[in-house]
C-alpha positions as CSV (number, residue, x, y, z in Angstrom):
1,M,0.0,0.0,0.0
2,Q,1.3,3.4,-0.9
3,T,0.5,6.3,1.4
4,H,1.5,10.0,1.5
5,T,0.3,11.7,4.7
6,R,2.8,14.6,5.0
7,V,3.7,17.5,2.9
8,L,6.7,16.6,0.6
9,P,8.9,19.8,0.1
10,A,-0.7,7.4,-34.2
11,F,0.4,8.2,-33.1
12,L,-0.4,11.9,-33.5
13,F,-4.0,11.0,-34.4
14,L,-4.4,8.8,-31.4
15,M,-2.9,11.3,-29.1
16,A,-5.3,14.0,-30.4
17,A,-8.2,11.6,-29.8
18,V,-7.3,10.5,-26.3
19,V,-6.7,14.0,-24.9
20,A,-10.2,14.8,-26.0
21,I,-11.7,12.0,-23.9
22,G,-13.1,12.5,-20.5
23,C,-14.7,15.9,-21.0
24,T,-18.2,14.7,-20.3
25,Q,-18.5,15.5,-16.6
26,T,-17.0,17.8,-14.1
27,P,-15.5,15.7,-11.3
28,S,-17.8,15.9,-8.3
29,D,-16.9,18.5,-5.8
30,S,-16.7,17.3,-2.2
31,S,-16.2,19.3,0.9
32,A,-15.0,18.2,4.2
33,D,-18.4,18.8,5.7
34,A,-20.5,17.3,3.0
35,E,-22.4,14.1,3.6
36,P,-21.1,11.6,1.0
37,M,-24.0,10.5,-1.1
38,M,-24.6,8.5,-4.3
39,P,-27.9,7.8,-6.1
40,A,-29.5,4.5,-5.1
41,A,-29.3,1.7,-7.7
42,Q,-32.5,1.4,-9.7
43,T,-31.3,-1.1,-12.3
44,Y,-28.8,-3.8,-12.7
45,A,-26.6,-1.4,-14.7
46,D,-26.7,1.0,-11.7
47,S,-25.6,-1.8,-9.4
48,V,-22.6,-2.5,-11.6
49,A,-21.7,1.2,-11.5
50,H,-22.0,1.1,-7.7
51,K,-19.8,-2.0,-7.6
52,A,-17.1,-0.2,-9.7
53,Y,-17.2,2.8,-7.5
54,D,-16.9,0.6,-4.4
55,A,-13.9,-1.3,-5.9
56,M,-12.0,2.0,-6.1
57,G,-12.7,2.7,-2.4
58,G,-16.3,4.0,-2.2
59,V,-18.1,7.3,-1.7
60,A,-16.9,8.1,1.8
61,A,-13.2,7.6,1.0
62,F,-13.4,9.7,-2.2
63,A,-15.3,12.5,-0.3
64,A,-12.7,12.5,2.4
65,L,-9.8,12.7,0.0
66,P,-8.0,16.0,1.0
67,V,-5.4,16.8,-1.7
68,L,-4.6,14.7,-4.8
69,R,-1.4,14.8,-6.8
70,Y,-0.9,13.0,-10.2
71,N,0.6,13.2,-13.6
72,F,-1.0,12.8,-17.0
73,G,1.1,11.6,-19.8
74,F,1.9,9.0,-22.4
75,D,4.2,5.9,-22.9
76,R,5.2,5.2,-26.5
77,G,7.3,2.1,-26.8
78,G,8.8,2.6,-23.4
79,E,9.4,6.3,-23.7
80,R,7.5,8.2,-21.0
81,T,6.3,11.8,-21.6
82,V,4.5,13.8,-18.9
83,R,2.0,16.2,-20.5
84,N,0.4,17.8,-17.3
85,K,1.2,17.8,-13.6
86,H,-1.8,18.2,-11.3
87,L,-2.3,19.1,-7.7
88,W,-6.0,19.4,-6.5
89,N,-7.2,20.5,-3.1
90,K,-10.5,18.7,-3.4
91,H,-12.1,20.3,-0.4
92,T,-11.5,23.9,-1.5
93,G,-11.4,23.5,-5.3
94,D,-7.9,25.1,-5.4
95,Y,-5.9,23.7,-8.2
96,R,-2.3,23.8,-9.5
97,L,-1.5,22.8,-13.1
98,E,2.0,22.7,-14.5
99,Y,3.0,22.0,-18.1
100,T,5.5,23.0,-20.8
101,D,4.7,24.4,-24.2
102,G,7.9,24.3,-26.1
103,Q,11.4,23.9,-24.8
104,D,11.6,27.3,-23.0
105,S,8.0,27.8,-22.0
106,S,7.0,26.6,-18.5
107,F,3.4,27.3,-17.5
108,V,2.0,27.3,-14.0
109,V,-1.8,27.8,-13.7
110,L,-3.2,28.6,-10.2
111,F,-7.0,28.6,-10.2
112,N,-10.1,27.3,-8.6
113,V,-12.1,24.6,-10.3
114,N,-15.4,25.8,-8.7
115,T,-15.1,29.4,-9.8
116,R,-12.8,28.8,-12.8
117,E,-10.9,31.9,-11.8
118,G,-7.2,32.2,-11.4
119,T,-3.9,33.3,-12.9
120,V,-1.5,31.9,-15.5
121,Y,2.3,32.3,-15.2
122,L,4.9,31.8,-17.9
123,N,8.4,31.1,-16.7
124,G,7.5,32.6,-13.3
125,E,6.0,35.8,-14.6
126,T,2.3,36.7,-15.0
127,L,1.1,35.9,-18.5
128,A,-0.1,38.8,-20.6
129,E,-3.7,39.7,-19.7
130,E,-5.0,39.1,-23.2
131,E,-3.8,35.5,-23.1
132,Q,-5.0,34.7,-19.6
133,G,-8.6,33.7,-20.5
134,A,-7.7,31.1,-23.2
135,R,-5.0,29.5,-21.0
136,L,-7.4,29.3,-18.0
137,E,-10.0,27.6,-20.2
138,T,-7.3,25.2,-21.4
139,A,-6.3,24.5,-17.8
140,Y,-9.9,23.8,-16.8
141,S,-10.4,21.4,-19.8
142,S,-7.2,19.6,-18.8
143,F,-8.6,19.2,-15.3
144,I,-11.8,17.7,-16.7
145,N,-10.2,15.5,-19.2
146,D,-7.2,14.2,-17.2
147,S,-9.1,13.5,-14.0
148,Y,-11.7,11.5,-15.9
149,W,-9.0,9.1,-17.0
150,L,-8.1,8.7,-13.3
151,I,-11.6,8.5,-11.7
152,A,-14.0,7.4,-14.5
153,P,-15.5,4.6,-12.3
154,M,-16.6,7.3,-9.9
155,K,-18.4,9.3,-12.6
156,M,-20.8,6.7,-13.9
157,M,-23.6,7.6,-11.5
158,D,-23.4,11.4,-12.2
159,P,-26.5,13.3,-13.2
160,G,-27.0,13.2,-17.0
161,V,-25.2,9.9,-17.4
162,N,-27.4,7.2,-19.0
163,R,-26.4,3.6,-18.1
164,S,-27.4,0.4,-19.7
165,L,-26.1,-3.1,-19.7
166,A,-24.4,-4.0,-23.1
167,A,-25.7,-7.6,-23.0
168,D,-24.1,-8.5,-26.3
169,S,-20.6,-7.6,-24.9
170,S,-21.0,-8.9,-21.4
171,N,-20.0,-12.5,-20.5
172,A,-19.6,-14.7,-17.4
173,A,-16.5,-12.7,-16.2
174,T,-17.4,-9.2,-17.3
175,D,-20.3,-6.8,-17.2
176,V,-20.1,-4.1,-19.9
177,L,-22.0,-0.8,-19.3
178,H,-22.9,1.4,-22.1
179,L,-22.8,5.1,-21.1
180,S,-24.4,7.9,-23.1
181,F,-25.0,11.5,-22.0
182,E,-28.0,13.8,-21.8
183,G,-27.3,17.5,-22.1
184,V,-24.2,17.5,-19.9
185,G,-20.5,18.2,-20.4
186,L,-18.4,19.4,-23.3
187,T,-18.9,16.4,-25.5
188,P,-22.3,14.9,-24.8
189,G,-22.3,13.0,-28.0
190,D,-19.6,10.6,-26.8
191,Q,-20.4,7.0,-26.3
192,Y,-18.5,4.9,-23.7
193,W,-18.3,1.2,-22.8
194,M,-17.0,0.3,-19.4
195,Y,-15.8,-3.3,-18.8
196,V,-16.3,-4.2,-15.1
197,D,-14.8,-7.4,-13.7
198,K,-17.6,-9.3,-12.0
199,A,-15.4,-10.8,-9.3
200,T,-13.4,-7.6,-8.3
201,G,-15.7,-4.8,-9.5
202,R,-12.6,-3.1,-11.0
203,L,-12.8,-1.3,-14.3
204,D,-10.7,-3.4,-16.7
205,R,-11.3,-1.6,-20.0
206,W,-12.7,1.6,-21.3
207,A,-13.8,1.8,-25.0
208,F,-15.3,4.9,-26.6
209,V,-16.5,6.5,-29.8
210,L,-16.1,10.2,-29.9
211,Q,-18.8,12.8,-30.7
212,G,-16.6,14.3,-33.4
213,N,-16.2,11.0,-35.2
214,P,-19.3,8.9,-34.5
215,D,-18.7,6.4,-37.4
216,A,-15.2,5.5,-36.3
217,P,-14.6,2.1,-34.7
218,A,-14.4,2.1,-30.9
219,R,-11.0,2.6,-29.4
220,A,-10.2,0.7,-26.2
221,F,-7.8,1.0,-23.3
222,D,-7.1,-1.6,-20.7
223,W,-6.9,-0.2,-17.1
224,T,-3.9,-1.7,-15.4
225,D,-1.3,-1.0,-12.6
226,Y,-3.8,-0.4,-9.8
227,K,-2.3,1.0,-6.7
228,T,-3.9,1.7,-3.3
229,F,-3.7,4.8,-1.2
230,D,-4.9,5.9,2.3
231,T,-7.4,8.6,2.9
232,P,-8.9,9.8,6.3
233,A,-12.0,7.6,5.6
234,G,-10.4,4.5,4.0
235,T,-8.4,3.5,1.0
236,L,-8.7,4.4,-2.7
237,S,-7.4,2.4,-5.6
238,F,-6.3,4.1,-8.9
239,S,-5.2,2.6,-12.2
240,E,-1.9,4.4,-13.2
241,R,-1.7,2.9,-16.7
242,K,-4.2,2.7,-19.6
243,Q,-2.8,0.4,-22.3
244,S,-4.1,0.9,-25.8
245,V,-5.6,-2.3,-27.1
246,G,-3.8,-3.3,-30.3
247,A,-1.2,-0.5,-30.3
248,P,2.2,0.1,-28.6
249,F,0.9,3.1,-26.7
250,A,-0.3,3.8,-23.2
251,L,-1.9,6.7,-21.5
252,L,-0.6,7.3,-18.0
253,T,-2.2,8.7,-14.9
254,D,0.7,8.0,-12.6
255,G,2.7,9.6,-9.8
256,V,-0.4,9.5,-7.6
257,A,-0.1,10.8,-4.1
258,I,-2.6,11.8,-1.4
259,Y,-1.8,14.6,1.1
260,N,-3.6,15.4,4.3
261,E,-2.8,19.1,3.8
262,A,-2.1,21.2,0.8
263,P,1.7,21.4,0.2
264,E,3.3,24.7,1.1
265,G,3.3,27.1,-1.9
266,M,0.6,25.2,-3.8
267,M,-1.3,28.4,-4.6
268,A,1.7,30.8,-4.3
269,N,4.7,29.4,-6.1
270,T,4.7,30.8,-9.7
271,T,7.5,28.5,-10.9
272,A,7.4,24.7,-11.3
273,M,7.5,22.8,-8.0
274,L,5.9,19.4,-8.8
275,D,8.3,16.5,-9.3
């Protein structure tokens, strides 16, 4: 078990596709005082979604999660590239995003995911005012997209998500949920298929067809490398690697760490501080 409880000082086409995934729902905001809740299961599909959520740790543990740190990147043939570095104070909504855009351009975005307000810094200096808005929108989209790749099983019961059992794809070992979306998110025309292991409840595979290319064959990623982390209300389990099915490519949500308190400088340091 991995625990952090103290502050520690194609393939271009495929890449374009995968970074557009996960924009359907805003990750649920949880405050320290909120009573953790999830809609009751009304159908078998709902019960499968509940099981997948519970396999990752459950509502109480996710609601109690104080501060989450992770990376979003890619692995192409064993070469790892980090695209974004995330630090999320889940109880306040404060957020730190670090990324590079060119060899000499280091961006730090300090904002709040609830208000979507904040400031963008380039190489430690405040970015020009006329560029702030677009960069803040990009940062918020990165938060939506990247976190979905990390916590998708916890999003299946969200409002506006339609769940049904894909009986033609399910078998004795796996339940397959088909997800569609009703008037929510940035890409409500996306179609998802979530492969849930009947024995463990874990999400084993995520397949999708994107709104922008509805006639394309579904792309699939196997969720692997699950690791477990402590929260004040139990443990959470995250997959750190999503392996493309049929291609030598993986999407990474790794470097996961959970902190009981926000690291010093999280919303103050204007230069890169995330390892």
